[in-house]
C-alpha positions as CSV (number, residue, x, y, z in Angstrom):
1,M,8.1,9.9,3.9
2,K,7.5,7.9,0.8
3,I,9.9,8.4,-2.1
4,R,7.0,9.0,-4.4
5,T,5.8,11.8,-2.2
6,Q,9.2,13.4,-2.1
7,L,9.5,13.2,-5.9
8,N,6.0,14.8,-6.1
9,I,7.1,17.6,-3.8
10,L,10.3,18.1,-5.9
11,I,8.3,18.3,-9.2
12,L,5.7,20.6,-7.6
13,G,8.4,22.9,-6.4
14,I,10.1,22.9,-9.8
15,I,6.8,24.0,-11.4
16,L,5.5,26.4,-8.7
17,I,8.6,28.3,-7.6
18,P,9.4,29.7,-11.1
19,L,5.6,30.3,-11.6
20,A,5.4,32.2,-8.3
21,S,8.5,34.2,-9.4
22,L,6.9,35.1,-12.7
23,I,3.8,36.2,-10.8
24,A,5.8,38.1,-8.2
25,L,7.7,40.2,-10.7
26,P,4.8,42.2,-12.0
27,V,3.3,42.4,-8.5
28,Y,6.6,43.8,-7.2
29,H,6.8,46.2,-10.2
30,Y,3.3,47.4,-9.5
31,A,3.9,47.7,-5.7
32,T,7.0,49.8,-6.3
33,S,5.6,52.0,-9.1
34,S,4.0,55.4,-9.0
35,E,0.9,54.1,-10.8
36,R,-0.7,52.8,-7.7
37,R,-0.7,56.1,-5.9
38,L,-1.0,59.8,-6.5
39,L,0.9,62.5,-4.7
40,K,-0.5,63.3,-1.2
41,G,-3.0,66.0,-1.4
42,Y,-4.0,65.6,-5.0
43,K,-7.6,64.9,-4.4
44,E,-8.0,67.6,-1.9
45,I,-6.5,70.3,-4.2
46,R,-8.5,68.9,-7.1
47,R,-11.7,69.7,-5.1
48,M,-10.6,73.3,-4.5
49,E,-12.2,75.9,-6.8
50,E,-9.6,78.6,-6.5
51,Y,-7.5,77.1,-9.3
52,D,-9.0,77.8,-12.8
53,L,-7.9,74.5,-14.3
54,S,-10.1,72.6,-16.7
55,E,-11.0,69.0,-16.5
56,D,-8.4,68.3,-19.2
57,D,-5.7,70.1,-17.2
58,W,-6.4,68.0,-14.1
59,E,-6.3,64.8,-16.2
60,M,-3.0,65.9,-17.6
61,I,-1.7,66.5,-14.0
62,R,-2.9,63.1,-13.0
63,N,-1.2,61.4,-15.9
64,E,2.0,63.2,-15.1
65,I,1.9,62.0,-11.5
66,K,1.3,58.4,-12.6
67,N,4.4,58.5,-14.8
68,I,6.7,59.7,-12.0
69,P,9.2,57.0,-10.8
70,P,9.1,56.3,-7.0
71,T,12.7,57.6,-6.6
72,V,11.9,61.0,-8.2
73,Q,10.7,64.0,-6.2
74,V,8.3,66.4,-8.0
75,A,6.5,69.7,-7.6
76,F,3.7,71.2,-9.7
77,Y,4.1,75.0,-9.9
78,Y,1.1,77.0,-11.1
79,D,0.4,80.7,-11.0
80,Y,3.0,81.6,-8.4
81,S,1.8,78.7,-6.2
82,I,3.1,75.2,-5.4
83,L,0.1,73.1,-6.5
84,L,1.4,69.6,-5.4
85,S,4.8,68.6,-4.1
86,N,6.7,65.8,-2.3
87,M,9.9,68.0,-2.0
88,P,10.5,68.9,1.6
89,E,11.6,72.4,0.6
90,L,8.6,73.2,-1.5
91,K,5.4,72.6,0.4
92,A,2.1,72.4,-1.4
93,G,0.1,75.7,-1.1
94,T,3.2,77.9,-0.7
95,I,3.4,81.1,-2.8
96,V,6.7,81.3,-4.6
97,T,8.0,83.6,-7.3
98,P,9.8,82.3,-10.4
99,G,13.0,83.9,-9.0
100,E,12.8,82.0,-5.8
101,I,12.2,78.8,-7.7
102,W,15.4,79.5,-9.7
103,N,17.4,80.3,-6.6
104,F,16.2,77.1,-5.0
105,I,17.2,75.0,-8.0
106,T,20.7,76.6,-8.4
107,S,21.4,76.2,-4.7
108,S,20.8,72.4,-4.7
109,N,21.8,71.4,-8.2
110,S,25.0,69.9,-6.8
111,E,23.0,67.2,-5.0
112,Y,20.1,66.8,-7.5
113,D,19.5,66.6,-11.2
114,Y,16.6,68.9,-12.1
115,Q,14.2,68.8,-14.9
116,M,11.4,71.2,-15.8
117,Q,8.4,70.6,-18.1
118,A,5.3,72.5,-19.2
119,P,2.9,69.8,-20.3
120,M,0.0,72.2,-20.8
121,M,2.1,74.2,-23.3
122,E,3.2,71.0,-25.0
123,R,-0.4,70.0,-25.3
124,R,-1.8,73.4,-26.3
125,G,1.1,74.5,-28.4
126,F,3.5,77.4,-28.1
127,G,2.0,80.9,-28.1
128,S,-0.8,80.0,-25.8
129,Y,-1.7,82.5,-23.1
130,G,-2.4,82.2,-19.5
131,P,-0.6,80.6,-16.5
132,E,1.0,77.3,-17.2
133,V,1.6,74.3,-14.9
134,I,5.3,73.8,-14.6
135,V,6.4,70.3,-13.5
136,I,9.7,70.5,-11.5
137,S,11.3,67.0,-10.9
138,R,14.6,66.1,-9.4
139,S,16.5,62.9,-8.5
140,K,19.6,62.3,-6.4
141,V,22.9,62.6,-8.2
142,R,24.7,59.3,-8.1
143,P,28.2,58.5,-9.1
144,S,28.5,56.7,-12.3
145,Q,30.5,53.9,-10.7
146,D,27.6,53.0,-8.3
147,R,25.9,49.8,-9.2
148,R,22.2,49.7,-8.8
149,W,19.8,46.9,-8.7
150,N,17.3,47.0,-11.4
151,R,13.8,46.6,-9.9
152,F,13.5,43.3,-11.8
153,T,17.0,42.0,-10.9
154,L,16.6,41.6,-7.2
155,P,13.3,39.7,-7.1
156,F,14.5,37.5,-10.0
157,F,17.8,36.7,-8.1
158,I,15.9,35.9,-4.9
159,G,13.5,33.6,-6.8
160,V,16.3,31.8,-8.5
161,L,18.2,31.4,-5.2
162,V,15.1,30.1,-3.4
163,F,14.5,27.6,-6.3
164,E,18.1,26.4,-6.2
165,L,18.1,26.0,-2.5
166,F,14.8,24.1,-2.6
167,C,16.0,21.7,-5.3
168,I,19.3,21.1,-3.7
169,T,17.8,20.5,-0.2
170,L,15.2,18.1,-1.5
171,I,17.6,16.2,-3.7
172,I,20.0,15.7,-0.7
173,I,17.1,14.4,1.4
174,L,15.9,12.1,-1.4
175,S,19.4,10.8,-1.9
176,K,19.8,10.0,1.8
177,T,16.4,8.4,1.9
178,I,17.1,6.1,-1.1
179,S,20.7,5.3,0.1
180,S,19.6,4.4,3.7
181,S,16.6,2.4,2.5
182,I,18.7,0.4,0.0
183,T,21.4,-0.2,2.7
184,L,18.7,-1.5,5.1
185,L,17.2,-3.7,2.4
186,Q,20.7,-5.1,1.5
187,Q,21.5,-5.9,5.1
188,N,18.1,-7.7,5.5
189,T,18.4,-9.7,2.3
190,Q,22.0,-10.7,3.3
191,K,20.6,-12.1,6.6
192,I,18.1,-14.3,4.7
193,A,20.8,-15.3,2.2
194,D,23.0,-16.4,5.1
195,G,20.2,-18.5,6.5
196,A,19.7,-16.5,9.6
197,L,15.9,-17.2,9.7
198,D,15.7,-16.9,13.5
199,T,16.6,-13.2,13.6
200,K,13.9,-10.7,13.0
201,L,14.7,-8.3,10.2
202,E,15.5,-4.7,11.1
203,Q,12.6,-2.3,10.4
204,P,12.7,1.6,10.2
205,K,12.6,3.0,13.7
206,H,10.2,5.8,12.8
207,S,7.2,5.6,10.5
208,V,8.3,8.9,8.8
209,K,11.3,6.9,7.4
210,S,9.1,4.3,5.8
211,N,8.9,4.3,2.0
212,E,8.4,2.0,-0.9
213,I,11.9,0.5,-0.5
214,T,11.6,-0.1,3.2
215,S,8.2,-1.6,2.7
216,L,10.1,-4.5,0.9
217,T,11.6,-5.2,4.3
218,E,8.1,-6.0,5.6
219,S,7.6,-8.4,2.7
220,L,11.0,-9.9,3.4
221,E,10.0,-10.3,7.1
222,R,6.9,-12.2,6.1
223,M,9.0,-14.3,3.7
224,R,11.5,-15.0,6.6
225,V,8.6,-16.1,8.9
226,S,7.2,-18.2,6.0
227,L,10.6,-19.8,5.3
228,K,11.1,-20.5,9.0
229,D,7.7,-22.1,9.3
230,E,8.4,-24.1,6.1
231,Q,11.7,-25.2,7.5
232,E,10.0,-26.3,10.8
233,R,7.4,-28.2,8.8
234,R,10.0,-29.9,6.7
235,N,11.9,-30.9,9.8
236,K,8.7,-32.1,11.4
237,F,7.9,-34.0,8.2
238,I,11.2,-35.7,8.2
239,M,11.0,-36.6,11.9
240,G,7.4,-37.8,11.4
241,I,8.4,-40.1,8.5
242,S,11.4,-41.4,10.4
243,H,9.3,-42.2,13.4
244,D,6.4,-43.8,11.6
245,L,8.5,-45.8,9.2
246,R,11.0,-47.0,11.9
247,T,8.5,-49.4,13.5
248,P,7.5,-51.6,10.5
249,V,11.1,-51.5,9.3
250,A,12.4,-52.6,12.7
251,L,9.8,-55.5,12.8
252,I,10.7,-56.6,9.3
253,K,14.4,-56.5,10.1
254,G,13.9,-58.3,13.4
255,Y,11.9,-61.2,12.1
256,S,14.1,-61.6,9.0
257,E,17.2,-61.8,11.2
258,A,15.5,-64.2,13.5
259,I,14.7,-66.5,10.6
260,T,18.2,-66.1,9.1
261,D,20.0,-66.7,12.4
262,G,17.9,-69.8,13.1
263,V,16.3,-68.3,16.2
264,V,12.9,-69.3,14.7
265,G,13.4,-72.9,13.5
266,D,10.0,-74.4,13.6
267,M,8.2,-74.3,10.2
268,D,5.0,-73.0,11.7
269,E,6.9,-70.2,13.5
270,I,8.7,-69.4,10.3
271,K,5.4,-69.1,8.4
272,K,4.0,-66.9,11.2
273,S,7.1,-64.7,11.2
274,L,6.9,-64.4,7.4
275,G,3.3,-63.5,7.7
276,I,4.2,-60.6,10.1
277,V,6.9,-59.5,7.7
278,E,4.5,-59.4,4.8
279,T,1.9,-57.5,6.9
280,K,4.5,-54.9,7.9
281,A,5.8,-54.7,4.3
282,D,2.2,-53.9,3.2
283,Q,1.9,-51.4,5.9
284,L,5.2,-49.8,4.9
285,E,4.1,-49.7,1.2
286,S,0.8,-48.0,2.3
287,M,2.7,-45.4,4.2
288,I,5.0,-44.7,1.3
289,N,2.0,-44.4,-1.0
290,D,0.4,-41.9,1.4
291,L,3.5,-39.8,1.4
292,I,3.8,-39.9,-2.4
293,N,0.1,-38.9,-2.8
294,Y,0.5,-36.1,-0.2
295,V,3.5,-34.7,-2.1
296,K,1.5,-34.8,-5.3
297,L,-1.3,-32.9,-3.7
298,N,1.0,-30.0,-3.0
299,N,1.7,-29.7,-6.7
300,A,-1.1,-27.3,-7.9
301,D,-1.0,-28.6,-11.5
302,W,-4.0,-30.8,-10.8
303,L,-6.1,-27.7,-10.2
304,Q,-6.0,-27.1,-14.0
305,T,-8.1,-30.2,-14.6
306,L,-11.2,-29.4,-12.5
307,E,-14.4,-30.4,-14.3
308,P,-18.1,-29.6,-13.5
309,I,-19.3,-32.8,-11.8
310,S,-22.9,-33.5,-10.8
311,L,-22.8,-33.5,-7.0
312,K,-25.9,-35.6,-6.2
313,P,-24.9,-38.8,-8.1
314,L,-21.4,-38.5,-6.7
315,L,-22.7,-38.4,-3.1
316,E,-25.3,-41.2,-3.7
317,N,-22.6,-43.5,-5.1
318,F,-20.4,-42.7,-2.1
319,A,-23.3,-43.2,0.3
320,S,-24.2,-46.6,-1.3
321,S,-20.7,-47.9,-1.0
322,S,-20.4,-46.6,2.6
323,K,-23.7,-48.3,3.6
324,S,-22.4,-51.7,2.5
325,T,-19.1,-51.2,4.4
326,A,-21.0,-50.1,7.5
327,E,-23.1,-53.2,7.6
328,V,-19.9,-55.3,7.5
329,Y,-18.5,-53.3,10.5
330,K,-21.9,-53.4,12.3
331,R,-22.4,-49.7,12.2
332,N,-25.8,-48.0,11.7
333,I,-25.7,-45.7,8.6
334,V,-28.0,-42.8,8.0
335,I,-28.1,-41.1,4.5
336,E,-29.6,-37.6,4.1
337,I,-29.0,-36.1,0.6
338,D,-31.1,-33.1,-0.4
339,V,-29.4,-31.5,-3.5
340,D,-30.7,-30.4,-6.9
341,E,-30.4,-33.1,-9.5
342,N,-28.8,-30.7,-12.0
343,L,-26.3,-29.0,-9.7
344,K,-22.7,-29.3,-10.9
345,V,-19.6,-28.2,-9.1
346,P,-16.1,-27.9,-10.5
347,M,-13.9,-30.5,-8.8
348,D,-11.4,-33.3,-9.2
349,K,-13.7,-36.3,-8.8
350,N,-11.1,-38.8,-7.6
351,L,-9.7,-36.5,-4.9
352,V,-13.1,-35.5,-3.6
353,N,-14.0,-39.2,-3.4
354,R,-10.8,-39.7,-1.5
355,V,-11.7,-37.0,1.0
356,L,-15.1,-38.6,1.6
357,E,-13.6,-42.0,2.0
358,N,-11.0,-40.7,4.5
359,L,-13.7,-39.1,6.6
360,F,-15.8,-42.2,6.5
361,S,-12.8,-44.4,7.4
362,N,-12.1,-42.3,10.4
363,A,-15.7,-42.6,11.5
364,L,-15.5,-46.4,11.2
365,R,-12.2,-46.5,13.1
366,Y,-13.4,-44.4,16.0
367,T,-16.8,-45.9,16.5
368,R,-17.9,-49.2,18.1
369,D,-20.4,-51.8,17.1
370,G,-23.9,-50.4,17.1
371,D,-22.7,-46.7,16.8
372,S,-24.2,-44.6,14.1
373,I,-22.6,-42.8,11.1
374,T,-24.6,-40.1,9.3
375,I,-23.8,-38.9,5.8
376,S,-25.6,-35.6,5.1
377,C,-25.8,-33.1,2.2
378,I,-28.0,-30.1,2.3
379,Q,-28.2,-27.4,-0.3
380,K,-28.7,-23.9,1.0
381,K,-29.2,-20.5,-0.8
382,D,-25.5,-19.8,-1.4
383,S,-23.7,-23.1,-0.4
384,V,-23.9,-26.8,-0.1
385,V,-23.0,-28.4,3.3
386,V,-21.7,-31.9,3.3
387,S,-21.1,-33.6,6.7
388,V,-19.9,-37.0,8.0
389,T,-21.1,-37.4,11.6
390,D,-20.5,-40.3,14.0
391,T,-21.4,-41.2,17.6
392,G,-18.0,-42.6,18.5
393,I,-15.4,-41.7,21.0
394,G,-15.0,-38.1,20.0
395,M,-12.0,-35.8,20.7
396,E,-10.7,-33.6,23.4
397,E,-11.1,-29.9,22.8
398,K,-7.3,-29.4,22.7
399,D,-7.1,-31.7,19.7
400,L,-9.6,-29.7,17.6
401,Q,-7.2,-26.9,16.7
402,R,-4.5,-29.2,15.4
403,I,-6.5,-32.1,14.0
404,F,-5.7,-31.2,10.4
405,D,-1.9,-30.8,11.0
406,L,0.5,-33.1,9.2
407,F,1.5,-36.1,11.4
408,Y,-0.8,-34.9,14.3
409,R,-2.8,-37.6,15.9
410,A,-5.4,-36.9,18.5
411,T,-5.0,-38.3,22.0
412,N,-7.7,-41.0,21.6
413,S,-6.3,-42.2,18.2
414,R,-2.7,-42.9,19.2
415,R,-3.4,-46.6,19.8
416,E,-4.6,-46.9,16.2
417,Q,-2.3,-47.4,13.2
418,G,-1.6,-44.5,10.9
419,M,0.8,-41.7,10.2
420,G,-1.5,-38.7,10.8
421,I,-1.6,-37.8,7.2
422,G,-5.2,-38.6,6.3
423,L,-6.9,-35.5,7.7
424,S,-4.0,-33.3,6.4
425,V,-4.8,-34.6,2.9
426,V,-8.4,-33.9,3.4
427,K,-7.7,-30.3,4.4
428,T,-5.3,-29.8,1.5
429,V,-7.8,-31.0,-1.1
430,I,-10.7,-28.9,0.4
431,D,-8.6,-25.7,0.6
432,A,-7.3,-26.2,-3.0
433,H,-10.9,-26.4,-4.3
434,G,-11.7,-23.2,-2.5
435,W,-14.0,-24.9,-0.1
436,K,-14.0,-24.9,3.7
437,I,-13.9,-27.7,6.3
438,G,-14.5,-27.6,10.0
439,V,-14.9,-30.1,12.8
440,E,-17.2,-30.3,15.9
441,S,-16.5,-32.9,18.5
442,E,-17.2,-33.8,22.1
443,L,-15.3,-36.4,24.1
444,G,-17.4,-39.6,24.4
445,K,-20.2,-38.3,22.1
446,G,-18.7,-38.4,18.6
447,S,-17.4,-36.1,15.9
448,S,-18.8,-34.2,12.9
449,F,-16.7,-33.1,9.9
450,I,-18.4,-30.4,7.9
451,I,-17.5,-29.4,4.3
452,T,-19.0,-26.1,3.0
453,I,-19.0,-25.6,-0.8
454,P,-19.7,-22.0,-1.7
455,L,-21.9,-22.0,-4.8
456,E,-21.1,-18.4,-6.0
457,N,-17.4,-18.5,-5.3
458,A,-17.0,-22.0,-6.8
459,L,-18.6,-20.9,-10.1
460,V,-21.4,-23.4,-9.8
461,S,-23.3,-24.0,-13.0
462,K,-26.6,-25.8,-13.7
463,S,-27.1,-28.1,-16.6
464,L,-30.3,-28.0,-18.7
């Protein structure tokens, strides 16, 4: 159960239990009082006409009955007759003389305290004539040392006791919940601090034990997985750099040692070897620059410098440059640009140009003389779709899922030079802009890289 829920229950209990006790006290008082009931037989005797009592007299009797405490026994004596009674010895309707009444009282006064009243005389005044209603009441004689519960004391005590037990129980449960949750969180954070990223963090065994603190463990577990993936990517990054840089470095070192040791003595051979060294040095410099640029891309500071750029001129300039290059490489180029002249998209112009150039360079690399490359841009209702499509060698289906991974090179591209960074750079730039990129390819029929620029999400604006 969530800690917030337990606290809410505690607060609710603190409010409701005293409130319920306050409500229960008058209810208990009413339930145990004589006001809620009259003596048995009152209504039946009231309807009898043999008693010459006025309406005021009956109302007086009713009021007297209402004022009788539940523990008091009472009998109403009128004109030598017991009118109403809850005393077992004096039954209602019995004819009794005053002497018999007196003998009854004196014979039981050791067990009971008696009291006699004449409310009609009190109401009418002394000197009135006619029979009077005599109220005879009695209660058990109790020793003075007996302790009695006041009718308010017992329910109040029970209410306080229930309230205290409730608070104590919930506080104990809440303390155990917080303590166990913090202990679990401490153990899991210690595992991560110790670098144990391969061990899955311990989770609460039952959902009922989940709360706001234990939910942090779920976040820690996601962080652990993320750190582990990042560690694997870092190791892969280092291994990839080591592998790709080793080849040019080895060639440069080999030819340099050959020249130094005199293995290559002919001047033409020396010049040839130095040419290879220079080529490999340029290749090494290019690889290092690619790595530096890739690292820079992962710094999100450049996202703060995005500017609205007219899309159509950008694509037309790229297409014009690509057309000239394609003619040199004997590739057929097709340009299809259908975009609003005034459409502007927030972007980093240099990085977007780099993305397009990387895609076009890949198309050149994996096509043959006479193959076609199509650069297309179509504006739809809610997006702009830019694609670079070729009719080259294509890719196997197993390569499509990993084509944008760092250092990954498709099966058909491993004979080509490169570190497998280009498409990873493309994906990084596209994702950072909030765009999407996908690839469609078929072995032997070519590939198509498709960039989707959402107009609404990208906050596209139109110039006047």
